[in-house]
N, C-alpha and C positions, 0 to 999 in steps of 0.2 A: 508364581502363584498359579499360572495356567497348568503347569506340570503337576503341582500339588492337587489341584481340583480334578485332574485326570485320574489320580490315584485314590481319590476319596471313596470309601472311608478308611481304606488301609494305606495311610500315608507314611512314607519313610522320610522323616525330616533329615536335612543335611547333618544336623547335630547327631542324629542316631547313626548315620553312615560314618561320621567321623569317629564316634565312639567304637563302633564295630571294627573299623580299620585299626585303631590303636590296640584294642584288646586282641585283634587277630594277628598282631605282630608286625604291622606295617611300620617300617622305619624310614621310608622315603619322605622327608619333610616337604618336598616339592608337591608330592601327590596329596598331602594333607592340608595344603594351603586352602583356606576357605574360598578364595576366588576361583582357584582351579577346580575345586569340587563343584562349585556352582556352575561353572562352564561345562563340566562333564555331565552334570544332571540335565542341563538344557539340551546338550547334544543328544543324549539318550532319548529324550522325549521327542525331539524333532525328527530324529532318524526313525523312530518307531512309527511315526505318522507320515513318513516320506516327504516332509516339508523341507526340501533341500535349499530353496531360496531363503527361507527364514533362518535356516541353519547357517548359511553363509553370512547373513546379516548379523546374527548373534556372534559369530566369530569375529567379524569386523568390529563390532561394538566392544568385545573383550580386548581386542588388539589396541583400539584407541584408548580404552580405560587404562591399560598397563603403561601406555605411552613410552614404549621402547621402539625406537626407529631402527628396524632390523635391516634396512637397505644401506645403512651407514656402517663403515668398518668399526670393529671393536677398538675401544681405547686401550692404550698401553697400561699395563698394571693389572690390578684385580678386576675381573669381570663380575658384575653383580649377578646374584642367583636369579633375579627376575629375568635378566636377559638370556640366561642359559635356558630357563624354562620356556621362554617365548620362542627361542630358536628351535627347541624340540617340537613345540606345537605347530609352528608354521611349516616345518618339514613334514609333520604328520598330515597337515591339511593340504599339502601339495602346492603351496603358493610359490609362484615364480618370482624372480628378482624384479621383473617389470611390474608385477602386481604390488609388490612391497614398495617400490618407488612411488607408485600412484597413491597408495595409502599414506605414505609418509609426507606427501605434498598436500595433504588435505587442508591445512590452513590457507593454502594459496588457490584452492579450487575456485573456479569462477561459476557463473550462474547456471550454465547448462548442466555441469556435473553435479552441482548442489541440488538442482531440481530433480534429477534422476534419483539421487540418494534419498532425498526427502520423500519422494513418492513411495519408495520401497519401505521406508520407516513408517509412514502413515498407514500403509496397507497392513503391515505387521501389527501395529497398535490396534487398529480397528478389529482385526481378526482375534487378537487376544482379548479385547474388551467384549466382543461378541461371545467368546467361549465362557468368560466369567459370568456374563449376563445369563446365558443358558444354564450354567451351573446353579446360579442363584434361583432361577425359576424352578428348576427341577427339585432343588432342596428347599422348597418354600417353607416346609414344616419346621426346618431347623432355624430357630430364632437367633443363632449365633451370627447370622449374616444380617448386617444392618442395611436396610434398603436406602437409608439416607446417605450412607457413605458411598454406596454404589451409584447413587444418583449424582453425588458431587463428582465422582470420578468420570461419569458420563458427560457431565457439563464441562468439566475441564478439557476432556478430549474434543468435545463438540466445539468449544470456543477456539481451541488451538488448530484443529485440523478439518473441521467440517467445511465443505465447499458449497457455496450458494451464490446466486446472482448478486453482484455488487459487493461481495465481501473481498477485502484485501487479504490475500493469503500471505502469511509470514513464512517465507520459504527457507530460512536459514536458522534452524533451532540449534545453534552452536556447531554447525558443520564446518564452516569456513570463517576465517578471520576478516576477510576483505572481499566484498562482492562489487565494489565500486568500479565503474566503467568511465574511461576518459571521454568516449564519444558514443552517442546514441542517436538513433534516427526514429522519428515519430511520423507515421504515415496515416493520413486521414482517408478513410474509405467513404466514397459517396456514390457508389454504384447502386442501381435499382435493386432493392432487396438485400443489399449488403452495405450497411453503414457502421461506423465505429472507428476505432483507432488500433494501430498495430505498432509495436515497439521492436526495434532491431538493434543489435550490437553494431558499433562502428558506424561508418558513413555509408548508408545504403540509399541511393537516389531512386527517384521514380523510374520504373522500368527495370530495376536491378533486383527486385524482390523474389524473382523466380526460384533461385536455388538457396535462398536465405531462410534460416530457421528463426522464427520470431521468438522474442523473449516473452511477450505478453500481448494478449488481445483484450480489448475492453470496449464497452458501449459508449463510454464518455471519457473525455480528456482527464477529468479529475480522478477517475478511477485509475488510469494509467500512471499519472503523476504521483498519486498517493502510494501506489504499489512501489514505485521507484524510491520514494522518500522513506517509507517504513522498512523496506528491505535494504536500505543504504546502497542502492544502485547508483545514485547520484551524490555528488559532493557539491555543496553550494557554490564554491568558487572554482572548482577544477573540472567538473563535468560539462561537456558541451552537447546540447540537444538540438539537432537540426529538424526542421519541420518540412514535410512534403505532402502534396505537391506545392509548387510555388504559389498557387492561388488558394492555399489553405485558408480556411476561415478564421483561424487563430493566428495571432502574431507572436513572434518570439518574445516581445515585451509582455504579452499576456501570460505566456507560459512561464516566464521567469517570475512574474508577479505572483502567480499561483504558488510556485515553489517557495517564494519568500514568505507567503502567508502560512503555508504548511509548516515551515521552520519556526515561525513565530508562535503558532498555536500548539504544535506538537514538536517541541525542541528535539532535534537530532533523531526524531522518529523512534525514540526508545520507549518501550512499554515494559511495565513491571509484570511479574506473575500475578494472576488474579488471586485475591484474598478468598479464603474459604467462606468467610461470612458473606462476601459479595456473591459467591457462587450459590449460596443457599437462598438468595433472594432473586427475584426477576431482574434481568439486566436493565440498567438505567443509563442515561446519557452522562458521560463524564466530561467530554470536551466535544466541540463541534465547530464546523465552518460551513458557510453557505455562499456559493458563488452564483451570481445572477447574470444571465445573458452572456455566458462565457462563449466567445466565438460566434455569437448570434447577433445579427443586426435586425431589429424588429421592423425597420423601414428599409429593407434591402432593395425593394423595387425602386424606390425613389433614389436611393444611393447610386444604383447603377445608371440612372439617368442624370446624375450630377446634381440632384436637387435634394432638399430636405424640407420636411413639414415644420413650419414655425408657428407657434401659438403662445398666447399668454396663459393658456390653460396648461399648466406644467405637471399635473398629476399623472404620474407614469401609468397608473391603472385606468385612467380615463383621460387620455391626452387629446388635445385638439377638439375641433368642432365635431369630429366623428366619434369622440369618446373612445379612442383606441387604447387597447391594453398593450403596453410596451414591455411588460415583465412576462416573458413567455418561456423562459428557460431557467431552471433551477437545478443546481448540483449541490447536494448536501452530503457532507462527510461527518460521521459520528464515531467517536471512541466510546465504547460501552464500559460499564463497571466490570464486565467479564474480560476486558482487554481485547475486545474485537474491534476491528476497523471496518465500518460498513459505509458504502456509498449508495446514494439514491439519486435517480434522474427523473425530473419532471419537465414536461414540455406541453405547450398549448395554452389556450385561454384559461383553463382551470388549473394551471400548474401551481400557482400560489396557494390556492385552497387545498389542493391535494397534498402539497408539501406541509402546510400547517397542520392538517388533520393527522398525517402520519407522525409528525414531530410531537404533537400534543399527546398522541397515544402512548408515548414513552412515559408520561407522567399522568396517570389516571387522576380523576377529580378527587377520589377518596385517599390519595397518597398523602394529603396533609401538607404539601409543599408546592410552591409555584414551579412551573417549568423553568429549566435553565435558559438563560439568555442565549441568543444566537449571534455568533460572530459573522457578520455579513459583508461581502465584498462584491464589487462589480467594476469591471474595467472596460474601456472602449474597445469594442471588437474591430474597429476599423482604423485604429491608431496608426498602423504602419502601411496603409494602402493609399497611395496618392490618387486623387481624382481631379477632374477638371475644375470642380468647385471645392474650395477648402473652407471648413468651418472650425471655429474654436470657441469654447465657452470657459470662463474662469471658474475655478472651484476654490472654496475657502479652506485655509489650513486652521486646524484647531490649535496647534502649537507649533513653534519652530522645529523643523526636522521631522515632523510627522509625515506619514504617507498620504498623498492625495488619492482618495477613492472616488472614481467617477461612477455614480449610481445610475440606475435606470431612470431616476427622476430628472436627470439632466440629459435630454435627448440630443446632445451635441456630438459632433464628430471631430476628432482631432486628426489632422493629416500631416504627412511628413513636411509639407511646405509651411506648416504652422508650428511654432514652438512656444509654449507658455514658459516664460522666464521668471515671472513673479506672480504668486497667487494673492488673491485679495479677499477682503470681506465685502459686504454690500456697500459700504461707504468709502472704501479705500480703492484708489485707482491701481491698475496693474498694466502690464504691457504685453501685447501679443504681436509677434513679429512674423513676417512672411517674406518669402524670397522676392527680391527686387520690388519691395513695396515699403512705404513709410510706416513707421510705428504709430499706432493709435492707442490712446488710453481707453480702458473699458472697465466695467464692473460686472457683477454677476447677472445683472438684468440685460446685458448687451450681448448681442451675437453679431459677429463680423463675417462678411463674405467678400472674397477677392473677385473682382470682376475681370473682364477680358483685358483691361488696360492696367492691371496689377495695382489698382487703387482700392483702398478699403472704404466700404460704405456700410453704415449701420442699417440693419434690417429689423431691429426690434426697438421700440420706443424705450426711453429711460424710465 
């Protein structure tokens, strides 16, 4: 299309070229093949404009389309004409045996190679779309160009390739068959002026990141884990993710819990191509997940001192005598009707209101339908960190086998030395066990503290 627009209004269609070649006495059927003719026309256009990088990309795309692995020896017997044509072309292009071997192993390419190829592809598509947009603007008087169709094309490219803060880039548009990694390392950055998360391949410990090339950088853990999930970098039961440094604010249990939630809400991280009707409308929420206080302890100062604020006033937004807001960190992930994956981070005392305002904006009041419900999760950010004082509070299960979600409304801390073995309702007793201490029954209204003599004492009234 870009080559045709460059010739406008004197366009020589490929069908005209084919007819001219036939009437001109051309008898080489290989040269009359429609795919070969299309490749030749694209080569002419790119060479005329001196675009050698896009020319090389177009040749690779043609090679992948033909699907003849030229690095492999010919089979015995008859050799297909497609293979003979491809052999002539790669010799003409000057491709080496090593280059052919690299292209033929494309289904096994890993993430770094895929990222490089994708960036070249995205740049080429953007340039082509820009050329078509300029052509449509110049030829504005010609009503044969439908602005609506050009707008749909722009939205399709925007949804697939536009980069913006918080958006999860889908890096593998059919380039490789398997991007999964057996081992990954997540590093938390907490330096002044530099916060966030960095993902590396393999086991990379703290202090070993100097010569390592990161796979992904992000402002939030959910953004990194969502990127891994939707790009199939992780496999639920096979991939191992190590967290660094050792005093990382997020536990391995929290990280695995987030991955499990993503798998439940976005099964296998698979997205369909956006429907044209959906692209014709403003983007709306298709699926969502909200994580509260992930890796954040709202009472960190007391926790470091081995204490916890206890109150019968259990409203997480107005907790205790000081009416403290414990819901201070929100991580929202949204799948839109345009098949985009967007992540949003909110922190501070106004985090909840900011999150609600932004989420409700996806469904305007005049839309005629209520906003979609939000799948909300919260996990204990201190579950894996032992401290001199251990706390545990029981949570109720809605049904056997369901997941227990610790919400911000239960300001209890679960420590390694405390294991909840049976969950209970308000009227049913359960058991909380601690190292070298007797077992005591409790219910949701009870909180236990292990004192220096390893005995359990209740610190909340029934």
